[in-house]
N, C-alpha and C positions, 0 to 999 in steps of 0.2 A: 765674769767669766774670762778665763785666760785662754785665748785661742791657740796657745802653744802647749797647753796641758792635755796629756793623754786622758786624765781623769775627767776633764771637762768635755772632751770629745765623746767619751763613752757615756757621760751623763746626758749629753744632748741626744744621742741615739736612743738611750733609755727613755727619755721624755717623749721622743717621737713614737716609740713603741707603745708607751702608756697612753698617749693622746689618741692613737688609733686602735687601741685595745688589741694589739697583735697577739698577745698570749691567749686571748679569748676567741679570736676570729681566724685562726689558722695561719697568721703571719709569721709564727715562729716554728712552723712544721718544717722539718728538714728537707723533705723532697721538694716542697715548694721553694724553699730558700735556694736549693741547688739549681733549680730551674731559673730563678731570678739571676743567680750569679752567672750561669751560662749565657743568659740573655745579655747581661752587661759585658761579658767577654766578647760577644758578637758585636756589640756596639763599639767597644774599644778597637776591635779588629777593623771595623768599617771606617773608623776615624783614620787609622793608619793606612789602609789599602786605598782609600778614596781621597787621601791627601787633605783631610779636614784640618782645621786650625788646631794649634796647640791648646787653645782655650777649650775647644770642643773635646779634645782628648782628655784634658784635665778634669772636665766635668764627668766624663764617663768613668774615669779611674776613681774619682771621688765617690760615685755611685757604688762602685765595687767595694771600696773601703768601708762605706757606711753599711753595706750588707755584711761585710766581715765582722765589723763591730757588733752588729745585730745578731749574728750567728753566735758570737761568744756570749752574748746576753741570753739568747734562747737556749743554749746548751750549758750555760753556767760554768764557763771556764775563763781563766785569766789570760786574755789574748796577749797582753804585754809580757807576761811570764813565758807563755808559749813561744813568743817571738824570740826572746833572749835565749831560751833553751835551744831553739832551732839554730839561731845564729852561732852559738857555741859549737854545735855539731858541724855546721857548714864550714866554720873556720878551720876545722881539723881535716877537711877533705882536700884531696889533690884535685887539680883540674886537668882536663885533657882537651885537645882540639879534635872534634868529631865533625866530619864533613865540612871542615873549614870554619867551624864555630866553637867557641869555648863551652865546655860543660863542666860543672862542678856537681858531681853526683856520687852516689854509692855505687862505684863500678864493681860489678860482681863477676869478674873474670869472664866476661862475654866479649866476643869480637864485635866491634861496631864498624 
């Protein structure tokens, strides 16, 4: 296994899904997966707002990444391809400072 390989990371998540029979036991149902992702975002937020260690933050972000890989498995789409397609779109966007912070978004002629 190559720990730098996207394919190997995806394969590890697939093996985890298979081991726990996610496709047969509701683990790939999207409403459930969204709830899990929201939970992980809350844990990431807690790491930041409560001043937890960088290691704790990294673990929570890794949990979210694993859920994202699993969502691509559950919904049968190529996450790597989606990533690069989105990056190409983002690279074409202008940035703005909104309320003192940078935003790179599809600005739709609305005042912010």
